[in-house]
C-alpha positions as semicolon CSV with decimal commas, in nm:
position;residue;x (nm);y (nm);z (nm)
1;M;9,738;9,610;11,947
2;V;9,838;9,853;12,217
3;I;10,061;9,628;12,423
4;L;10,239;9,502;12,113
5;S;10,346;9,830;11,961
6;S;10,444;10,045;12,256
7;F;10,781;9,897;12,342
8;C;10,934;9,797;12,011
9;A;11,309;9,848;12,026
10;S;11,304;9,927;12,397
11;G;11,388;9,796;12,741
12;R;11,649;9,557;12,875
13;P;11,676;9,188;12,780
14;R;11,502;8,931;12,999
15;R;11,412;8,564;12,956
16;S;11,084;8,564;12,773
17;R;10,790;8,363;12,647
18;L;10,751;8,215;12,304
19;P;10,542;8,415;12,056
20;C;10,168;8,360;12,037
21;A;10,095;8,038;11,850
22;V;9,861;8,221;11,617
23;R;9,877;8,393;11,282
24;S;9,716;8,721;11,198
25;R;9,412;8,655;10,979
26;R;9,449;8,906;10,700
27;S;9,132;8,976;10,508
28;S;9,189;8,901;10,140
29;S;9,029;9,191;9,965
30;T;9,024;9,252;9,593
31;D;9,124;9,569;9,415
32;R;8,843;9,817;9,463
33;S;8,898;9,944;9,109
34;G;9,027;10,271;9,248
35;H;9,361;10,280;9,071
36;G;9,379;10,568;8,834
37;R;9,226;10,800;9,091
38;D;9,383;11,143;9,143
39;L;9,502;11,139;9,504
40;T;9,649;11,487;9,508
41;A;9,327;11,654;9,613
42;T;9,203;11,386;9,854
43;E;9,495;11,350;10,091
44;A;9,474;11,566;10,403
45;P;9,732;11,845;10,417
46;M;10,030;11,766;10,634
47;K;10,168;12,004;10,893
48;R;10,456;12,221;10,791
49;T;10,801;12,111;10,901
50;S;11,017;12,399;10,791
51;R;11,299;12,322;11,034
52;M;11,321;11,975;10,878
53;T;11,383;12,133;10,540
54;I;11,652;12,365;10,674
55;C;11,836;12,090;10,859
56;L;11,826;11,847;10,570
57;G;11,948;12,112;10,334
58;A;12,250;12,173;10,553
59;A;12,321;11,812;10,641
60;L;12,260;11,629;10,316
61;L;12,201;11,842;10,011
62;G;12,534;12,011;10,043
63;A;12,704;11,677;9,993
64;T;12,549;11,613;9,653
65;A;12,813;11,808;9,462
66;A;13,100;11,612;9,613
67;L;13,116;11,361;9,332
68;A;13,019;11,439;8,974
69;Q;12,820;11,162;8,807
70;E;12,800;11,055;8,449
71;E;12,478;11,121;8,265
72;L;12,228;10,839;8,230
73;L;11,955;10,816;7,966
74;L;11,666;10,575;8,023
75;T;11,482;10,501;7,699
76;D;11,134;10,356;7,639
77;V;11,003;10,410;7,989
78;Q;10,643;10,421;8,106
79;I;10,623;10,704;8,360
80;V;10,393;10,627;8,655
81;D;10,239;10,928;8,830
82;V;10,135;10,777;9,162
83;A;9,939;11,080;9,282
84;A;9,746;11,131;8,959
85;G;9,703;10,761;8,886
86;T;9,829;10,790;8,530
87;V;10,083;10,607;8,315
88;T;10,258;10,780;8,024
89;P;10,424;10,534;7,783
90;G;10,704;10,586;7,532
91;Q;10,910;10,829;7,738
92;D;11,282;10,883;7,770
93;L;11,429;11,015;8,095
94;L;11,764;11,193;8,117
95;I;11,950;11,206;8,448
96;H;12,236;11,447;8,515
97;N;12,435;11,455;8,841
98;G;12,175;11,253;9,026
99;T;11,886;11,475;8,919
100;I;11,620;11,424;8,653
101;A;11,713;11,673;8,382
102;E;11,453;11,606;8,112
103;L;11,162;11,380;8,018
104;G;11,011;11,338;7,675
105;E;11,000;11,135;7,357
106;N;11,308;11,046;7,154
107;L;11,560;11,236;7,366
108;A;11,910;11,252;7,225
109;A;12,181;11,094;7,437
110;P;12,446;11,347;7,541
111;E;12,801;11,256;7,445
112;G;12,943;11,005;7,690
113;A;12,609;10,931;7,856
114;E;12,520;10,579;7,963
115;V;12,207;10,458;7,783
116;F;11,974;10,198;7,937
117;D;11,693;10,056;7,726
118;A;11,407;10,004;7,972
119;M;11,207;9,818;7,706
120;G;10,875;9,955;7,827
121;A;10,937;9,912;8,200
122;F;10,719;10,111;8,439
123;A;10,908;10,381;8,632
124;I;10,792;10,476;8,981
125;P;10,959;10,701;9,239
126;G;11,181;10,506;9,477
127;L;11,010;10,366;9,786
128;W;11,048;10,502;10,139
129;D;11,041;10,327;10,476
130;M;10,957;10,597;10,728
131;H;11,039;10,408;11,046
132;V;11,359;10,205;11,068
133;H;11,646;10,160;11,313
134;V;11,937;10,097;11,079
135;F;12,195;10,226;11,328
136;S;12,115;9,982;11,609
137;S;12,464;9,835;11,558
138;P;12,778;9,984;11,399
139;T;12,791;9,737;11,109
140;E;12,418;9,718;11,035
141;P;12,428;9,953;10,733
142;D;12,690;9,728;10,570
143;T;12,423;9,471;10,484
144;A;12,096;9,656;10,548
145;F;12,160;9,920;10,282
146;D;12,180;9,660;10,005
147;M;11,867;9,487;10,140
148;Y;11,681;9,814;10,095
149;L;11,801;9,867;9,740
150;L;11,719;9,508;9,640
151;N;11,358;9,587;9,730
152;G;11,341;9,926;9,560
153;V;11,365;10,123;9,885
154;T;11,575;10,432;9,808
155;G;11,487;10,641;10,115
156;I;11,468;10,566;10,488
157;R;11,396;10,769;10,800
158;D;11,595;10,638;11,096
159;M;11,405;10,675;11,423
160;G;11,677;10,603;11,676
161;G;11,998;10,406;11,714
162;L;12,321;10,365;11,903
163;L;12,543;10,567;11,669
164;S;12,597;10,937;11,729
165;L;12,433;11,193;11,504
166;E;12,778;11,282;11,374
167;E;12,839;10,920;11,266
168;Q;12,490;10,888;11,116
169;R;12,552;11,203;10,915
170;R;12,888;11,072;10,799
171;I;12,728;10,755;10,666
172;A;12,441;10,949;10,506
173;A;12,692;11,181;10,338
174;Q;12,878;10,882;10,193
175;V;12,556;10,774;10,022
176;E;12,503;11,125;9,892
177;D;12,850;11,165;9,745
178;G;12,852;10,819;9,591
179;T;13,127;10,665;9,801
180;R;12,878;10,428;9,962
181;R;12,587;10,240;9,805
182;G;12,260;10,276;9,987
183;P;11,930;10,457;10,029
184;R;11,894;10,821;10,125
185;V;11,906;10,841;10,505
186;I;11,712;11,093;10,714
187;P;11,831;11,071;11,079
188;S;11,531;11,150;11,303
189;G;11,606;10,956;11,620
190;A;11,645;11,229;11,882
191;W;11,418;11,040;12,119
192;V;11,323;11,182;12,458
193;D;11,188;10,961;12,737
194;A;11,143;10,976;13,113
195;P;11,410;10,821;13,337
196;P;11,536;10,552;13,338
197;G;11,463;10,550;12,963
198;S;11,328;10,271;12,747
199;W;11,641;10,232;12,534
200;P;12,014;10,312;12,564
201;G;12,127;10,650;12,438
202;M;11,800;10,837;12,488
203;Y;11,765;11,197;12,600
204;L;11,596;11,190;12,941
205;A;11,349;11,440;13,086
206;A;11,177;11,399;13,422
207;T;11,029;11,750;13,443
208;P;10,889;12,015;13,207
209;G;11,205;12,220;13,254
210;E;11,425;11,927;13,158
211;A;11,207;11,865;12,853
212;R;11,259;12,220;12,732
213;S;11,633;12,187;12,787
214;R;11,645;11,861;12,592
215;V;11,469;12,023;12,296
216;R;11,719;12,310;12,291
217;E;12,005;12,059;12,312
218;I;11,859;11,856;12,024
219;A;11,816;12,169;11,814
220;A;12,171;12,284;11,883
221;L;12,309;11,951;11,763
222;G;12,118;11,988;11,438
223;W;11,863;11,710;11,463
224;P;11,576;11,770;11,218
225;A;11,303;11,657;11,460
226;V;11,227;11,569;11,822
227;K;11,095;11,220;11,897
228;S;10,872;11,171;12,200
229;Y;10,869;10,835;12,375
230;S;10,644;10,615;12,581
231;M;10,717;10,696;12,948
232;L;10,701;11,076;12,937
233;A;10,464;11,228;13,193
234;S;10,182;11,442;13,062
235;G;10,321;11,777;13,179
236;T;10,671;11,690;13,059
237;Y;10,533;11,593;12,719
238;R;10,337;11,918;12,684
239;A;10,651;12,116;12,762
240;L;10,845;11,913;12,507
241;A;10,582;11,983;12,243
242;A;10,562;12,354;12,322
243;E;10,939;12,402;12,310
244;A;10,967;12,208;11,984
245;E;10,699;12,428;11,829
246;A;10,866;12,744;11,959
247;I;11,200;12,645;11,808
248;G;11,049;12,515;11,485
249;L;11,131;12,145;11,520
250;P;10,866;11,890;11,420
251;L;10,750;11,661;11,700
252;V;10,726;11,297;11,597
253;G;10,738;10,965;11,778
254;H;10,533;10,768;12,024
255;I;10,226;10,915;12,187
256;P;10,332;10,881;12,553
257;E;10,120;10,628;12,739
258;A;10,020;10,892;12,996
259;V;9,870;11,117;12,724
260;T;9,550;11,073;12,525
261;L;9,561;11,101;12,150
262;G;9,342;11,410;12,170
263;E;9,594;11,575;12,401
264;A;9,874;11,493;12,154
265;I;9,676;11,651;11,871
266;A;9,617;11,961;12,082
267;A;9,988;11,975;12,166
268;G;10,075;11,987;11,797
269;Q;10,229;11,643;11,739
270;N;10,328;11,628;11,372
271;G;10,377;11,254;11,328
272;M;10,309;10,948;11,541
273;E;10,468;10,604;11,531
274;H;10,281;10,271;11,546
275;W;9,909;10,206;11,524
276;G;9,797;10,082;11,865
277;R;9,729;10,424;12,013
278;V;9,502;10,512;11,721
279;T;9,279;10,212;11,787
280;M;9,287;10,285;12,160
281;A;9,167;10,641;12,093
282;C;8,851;10,488;11,946
283;S;8,774;10,330;12,284
284;T;8,538;10,502;12,527
285;A;8,780;10,380;12,796
286;E;9,087;10,564;12,664
287;A;9,095;10,814;12,953
288;E;9,052;10,529;13,201
289;L;9,343;10,337;13,051
290;V;9,563;10,647;13,050
291;A;9,485;10,705;13,418
292;I;9,598;10,350;13,499
293;V;9,924;10,419;13,318
294;Q;9,980;10,748;13,499
295;E;9,958;10,564;13,830
296;A;10,203;10,299;13,711
297;L;10,456;10,561;13,601
298;A;10,461;10,704;13,953
299;S;10,595;10,374;14,093
300;A;10,955;10,300;14,191
301;D;11,006;10,085;13,880
302;P;10,803;10,271;13,617
303;R;10,904;10,058;13,318
304;S;10,800;9,727;13,473
305;A;10,488;9,881;13,623
306;L;10,391;10,031;13,288
307;I;10,423;9,701;13,103
308;A;10,217;9,526;13,372
309;A;9,951;9,799;13,368
310;M;9,913;9,776;12,991
311;Q;9,854;9,401;12,980
312;G;9,479;9,447;13,004
313;H;9,457;9,726;12,746
314;N;9,382;9,512;12,441
315;A;9,087;9,337;12,601
316;R;8,945;9,664;12,731
317;V;8,977;9,830;12,390
318;L;8,796;9,539;12,225
319;E;8,512;9,577;12,475
320;T;8,477;9,954;12,441
321;W;8,572;10,039;12,079
322;D;8,308;10,274;11,941
323;E;8,259;10,340;11,570
324;A;8,108;10,688;11,609
325;L;8,388;10,793;11,844
326;C;8,637;10,648;11,596
327;R;8,499;10,855;11,310
328;D;8,529;11,168;11,523
329;T;8,885;11,072;11,614
330;M;8,982;11,018;11,251
331;S;8,828;11,351;11,156
332;A;9,034;11,525;11,426
333;M;9,354;11,354;11,312
334;A;9,293;11,437;10,946
335;G;9,204;11,796;11,028
336;A;9,525;11,838;11,227
337;G;9,734;11,672;10,954
338;L;9,871;11,423;11,206
339;A;10,065;11,171;10,998
340;V;10,094;10,811;11,118
341;S;10,369;10,556;11,058
342;P;10,164;10,240;11,122
343;T;10,430;9,963;11,125
344;L;10,152;9,704;11,100
345;V;10,400;9,426;11,020
346;V;10,535;9,446;11,376
347;A;10,239;9,229;11,481
348;D;10,397;8,938;11,293
349;F;10,678;8,924;11,548
350;Y;10,436;8,883;11,836
351;V;10,204;8,628;11,677
352;G;10,490;8,409;11,562
353;A;10,490;8,467;11,185
354;R;10,831;8,351;11,066
355;P;10,973;8,295;10,718
356;G;11,124;7,956;10,645
357;P;11,503;7,917;10,655
358;D;11,523;7,899;10,275
359;A;11,344;8,230;10,221
360;L;11,573;8,485;10,057
361;R;11,522;8,734;10,339
362;M;11,661;8,477;10,581
363;R;11,952;8,378;10,360
364;V;12,079;8,735;10,327
365;L;12,107;8,778;10,704
366;T;12,446;8,728;10,863
367;P;12,487;8,422;11,088
368;E;12,522;8,656;11,387
369;V;12,185;8,822;11,321
370;R;12,009;8,489;11,262
371;A;12,152;8,351;11,586
372;A;12,047;8,660;11,782
373;W;11,695;8,639;11,644
374;E;11,661;8,280;11,758
375;Q;11,725;8,383;12,118
376;S;11,441;8,460;12,358
377;D;11,323;8,821;12,343
378;F;11,221;9,035;12,640
379;R;10,927;9,193;12,460
380;L;10,746;8,863;12,446
381;E;10,749;8,857;12,827
382;A;10,460;9,105;12,826
383;I;10,247;8,885;12,604
384;T;10,024;8,683;12,836
385;D;9,810;8,388;12,735
386;E;9,510;8,620;12,758
387;I;9,664;8,861;12,507
388;C;9,747;8,571;12,274
389;A;9,389;8,449;12,290
390;I;9,255;8,778;12,152
391;A;9,547;8,864;11,923
392;D;9,355;8,794;11,603
393;Q;9,066;9,013;11,718
394;S;9,299;9,295;11,818
395;I;9,483;9,286;11,486
396;A;9,154;9,280;11,295
397;L;9,037;9,585;11,489
398;D;9,361;9,765;11,408
399;H;9,300;9,691;11,041
400;R;8,941;9,813;11,057
401;T;9,056;10,133;11,226
402;F;9,335;10,175;10,972
403;L;9,090;10,164;10,682
404;M;8,867;10,419;10,855
405;A;9,167;10,648;10,903
406;H;9,267;10,620;10,538
407;E;8,913;10,692;10,421
408;A;8,901;10,997;10,650
409;G;9,219;11,137;10,492
410;V;9,466;11,071;10,775
411;P;9,816;11,085;10,618
412;I;9,979;10,741;10,623
413;L;10,358;10,699;10,600
414;A;10,465;10,348;10,498
415;S;10,687;10,209;10,773
416;T;10,809;9,887;10,934
417;D;11,031;9,933;11,245
418;A;11,296;9,724;11,066
419;S;11,611;9,669;11,269
420;Y;11,850;9,392;11,360
421;A;11,731;9,466;11,715
422;N;11,371;9,383;11,612
423;P;11,363;9,013;11,519
424;W;11,177;8,908;11,205
425;I;11,124;9,265;11,080
426;F;11,348;9,279;10,773
427;H;11,518;9,575;10,614
428;G;11,362;9,628;10,271
429;F;11,161;9,308;10,250
430;S;10,918;9,405;10,528
431;L;10,833;9,735;10,357
432;L;10,684;9,537;10,068
433;D;10,496;9,322;10,322
434;E;10,360;9,639;10,481
435;L;10,232;9,768;10,147
436;D;10,070;9,430;10,076
437;R;9,901;9,455;10,417
438;Y;9,751;9,790;10,322
439;V;9,603;9,639;10,005
440;E;9,468;9,340;10,195
441;I;9,298;9,579;10,437
442;G;9,127;9,764;10,153
443;L;9,353;10,024;9,992
444;T;9,406;10,007;9,618
445;P;9,762;9,939;9,495
446;Q;9,781;10,304;9,391
447;E;9,679;10,422;9,738
448;A;9,930;10,188;9,903
449;L;10,208;10,311;9,673
450;Y;10,121;10,669;9,765
451;T;10,212;10,600;10,129
452;A;10,563;10,492;10,024
453;T;10,639;10,731;9,737
454;V;10,449;11,060;9,769
455;A;10,353;11,096;10,134
456;P;10,707;11,056;10,282
457;P;10,891;11,333;10,092
458;V;10,588;11,561;10,128
459;F;10,590;11,506;10,505
460;L;10,966;11,564;10,521
461;E;10,937;11,870;10,293
462;L;11,241;11,762;10,096
463;L;11,366;12,024;9,856
464;D;11,436;11,778;9,574
465;Q;11,166;11,512;9,612
466;D;10,787;11,517;9,609
467;G;10,696;11,171;9,487
468;T;10,692;11,262;9,118
469;L;10,930;11,189;8,832
470;A;10,984;11,535;8,689
471;S;11,261;11,769;8,586
472;G;11,460;11,891;8,884
473;R;11,365;11,598;9,106
474;R;11,617;11,363;9,262
475;A;11,668;11,054;9,048
476;D;11,553;10,785;9,290
477;I;11,359;10,553;9,060
478;V;11,245;10,191;9,044
479;L;11,180;10,023;8,708
480;L;10,914;9,753;8,715
481;A;10,812;9,481;8,470
482;A;10,437;9,536;8,520
483;N;10,196;9,819;8,599
484;P;10,196;9,851;8,981
485;F;9,841;9,994;8,977
486;E;9,729;9,645;8,874
487;G;9,910;9,473;9,162
488;L;10,211;9,519;9,386
489;A;10,370;9,179;9,323
490;T;10,584;9,344;9,056
491;L;10,771;9,530;9,332
492;R;10,928;9,203;9,442
493;E;11,170;9,183;9,149
494;P;11,250;9,523;8,999
495;V;11,399;9,549;8,652
496;A;11,642;9,809;8,784
497;V;11,685;10,053;9,072
498;I;11,829;10,401;9,026
499;A;11,959;10,551;9,351
500;K;12,049;10,918;9,313
501;G;12,112;10,867;8,945
502;R;12,323;10,555;8,986
503;L;12,190;10,262;8,785
504;I;12,168;9,917;8,945
505;D;12,029;9,688;8,675
506;R;11,889;9,339;8,728
507;E;12,227;9,176;8,678
508;A;12,383;9,403;8,941
509;L;12,090;9,344;9,180
510;D;12,138;8,968;9,140
511;A;12,511;9,008;9,210
512;M;12,430;9,205;9,527
513;T;12,197;8,926;9,633
514;E;12,464;8,662;9,574
515;T;12,711;8,860;9,784
516;L;12,467;8,894;10,072
517;V;12,378;8,525;10,057
518;G;12,747;8,438;10,054
519;Q;12,805;8,649;10,365
520;G;12,507;8,479;10,527
521;G;12,674;8,145;10,496
């Protein structure tokens, strides 16, 4: 849904409409008996992001030696290889200083090591959410970090917030050195937009020259990527992309509304956020819709004009979506290695899907967050009755397009847009919803897990993670009671979570939950 995904976490508050009084109709598909398939050879290669590796090495890996950790031996573990689709039972796994040191049968416990009997639990790499905004308020990590760990999410990529890069790095370093409990944090929110900007704290660029300057400024500060945003003009965007490539920074983010998806591929975009522009690229009217947007952006109030201009996009895409064009588009995306962070669960916000007040995800929210989420939201202002009337059709078309992209080998990065600034998209909990959505659309549980375990560290080119549990890899692990290849429901209540070698068993996870619920009142 184009209009629904383009302005998440953007704009200024206004009195707004209620959400559409509809629910997305998710097709209930059965397991296609594909678990156990070797995915290593079928996934399209992702573009190289060498600058990402360099920056992360400097910003995060150097902090890992700050606090020595005791050794941990996990016994009687079933090792799940998500890429290969295999399960190896009867294994022991030794962790030293946050890193997997050895795997094998009947390993001897080093003197002084903590020993945890997994009793046959299934071990998978920790999950990633590749699009969050955990720094949208200064205190958000205080509760959000535990919400991630409760759901087995041990890595997040933050795509933009209100805290400075210096403060984000400070918090990320605390996680690395063990002084703060939480998931690994990859700050990637150096977002660049056209004036006046869609969100506070953005880098602004009105001309190609300003775009090149912003990229150099971002690189000098040490950001690991540049994030493009919705209102950039075509020429400004091309300059942004060219300068990022020249410097060696990956370009991720929104495909600007004044740019076709084909133009973004040609410009070298490495990763794109949200799904609506993929579906729109399968429309024979894409160029027409982009031209309408270009005219709107030339107005005196470009943000309001853009939102108004886009209100007819969903209907036009439904009328002009073309399967043959879509297959060509997916082939081009896969060939370029353009990775997509779909954030399909964002549609729930717009169609009015809400958990009940007794749901755990609601009870762990602070009273302040719950109260804020009950207020009217400016983004719903753009949702007309006409858009509501076709919401189910638009979501179904997104899902059809998503399955085509997966089958074509387009890299998918599990993602949610979770933030306290994005009502009803929950830290941690929504990532499991997103994975369930992928299975409902037609992926196998193994394929869905791949998007949250293997694809993210491969895309980020992390030095110590690649989505496998092997010697030398970072010890971010989730222990499960059942084989996840047979269904993802087991993710909902992990036996234990290991975050950089630190064990959080079921008792500790329950205690964390009780604390959050207590804070939620």
